[in-house]
N, C-alpha and C positions, 0 to 999 in steps of 0.2 A: 348849729348839730349836732348831737352829743354823737361824735365818731366814741365805735364798740370794738375796743383792743381783743384780738380773740383769742392771745399771746400772752401771758406775762410776760412785759418788758422792762427794760429800768434804766431811766433817759440819768442824766445827771447837770448840774448849773454852773456856770461860773463862780457861786457865792457858797459851794461847796453845799447841796443840798441833793440828797436821790427821792428819787419819784420814782417808784413804778406803779407802768399802770396794768389795770386785767377787766375787760367789761367795760367799765364808762366809769369804776374807779381807783381813785390813785391813791399811793399809801404811802409819806410824805418822812426824811429822817436826815441827817447831818453826816455828811463822808466821815470814813474813817479819817480821812484828811482831815477835816477839819476841825476832828473830837481829839485828833493829836495837836494839834497847833491851840486848843481850846486849852489846853491841860485834867485836870480833876475837876467834872460838874458836877457843882453843889447844888445845881437846881434849874428845876426846866416848867416853864410856863407852856403848855399847851394850851389851842384856840377854841372856845365852846363847841361843842357839837351845835349847828345850827349857824354858824357864822354862817359868813358869804362872804368870800375870798375871791380879788384878781390877781391874776396871772400875777408880781412883782410888789402884792401889797406884804409887807412886816403882817409873819402871823402866830406868829410863837415867839420866845425869848429865852437863854440859856446862859446863867452866868456861872462862871466857873471861880478857880483861884482865881487866874490871871484877868479875867474879862468879865462881860456880858458883850452880848450876841444876838443878834435878832435872825431870825430863818423865816426867807421870805416865800410866798407862794410857788410851785414853780408851776402850776396850772390855775383857772379861775375854777368856779364852784361852791357846792353845801361843806361845807363839813359836816360827817354823819356818825364818825370816832373820833375820839383821843384816846392817846395810850395814858391811863390815870396811872398808872404803876411807878410814872417816872415824879412825882410829887412824891413818893415814901423811898424809893432805889431812882437818885439822878444819874446814878454812877453807871447804871443802862448803857446811856451814850459811849461814854466813854469802853464798855466791856465788848458793849455789840452793837455798835453807833448804827450796821446797817442790819437789824433783824429785831430784835428786845428792844432797844434802844428809839426805835421811831416814835414819831410824833402826831401823828394824825391822818384819817381815810378822809378821801376827797371823794363828791360825786363831783366828776368835773363837766363842764358847759362845753368845752368845745378841743376833740382829740387836736386839733392843728396846734394846737400851743404845744403841742411837744417838737414840730420846729423849730431849729435855734436852741432849743436842749441838746445834748452829749451822749453815744454812748460810751461805752467803758474803757473802749481803747482811746480817743477820741480827749478823754477824764484825762488818764493815767497822762498821755501827752500832754494837757494843759499843767496839771498837778507838776509836772516835772520841770517845764519853763519860771513855776513859780517861786520853786529852790536853789 
């Protein structure tokens, strides 16, 4: 059953994805921490609209001058929008990772999947432990 979130709420994963949920939609991207660790992003492959993803699935790819990295689905559902602007301007991931550098929007199938994700404070504490 799809849980609808009446207010916009942002969650974070241990894989450094952020997910902002509102209603039954989830916008997904990578965090500032992830963007900084990657270095200059030179290529982004976003998921195709219509693709069904399961929580934890590889759904996108980010390539930087340092490495290539998979982006994982923080929630299960159908991709209903992808940020096509990243094809021509992958640097948006470095410049604005948590706004203009978003990857996709998922119409999620189970709002309970937000359980186990972190809020902003918990995520920042998690990142401190990585240093």
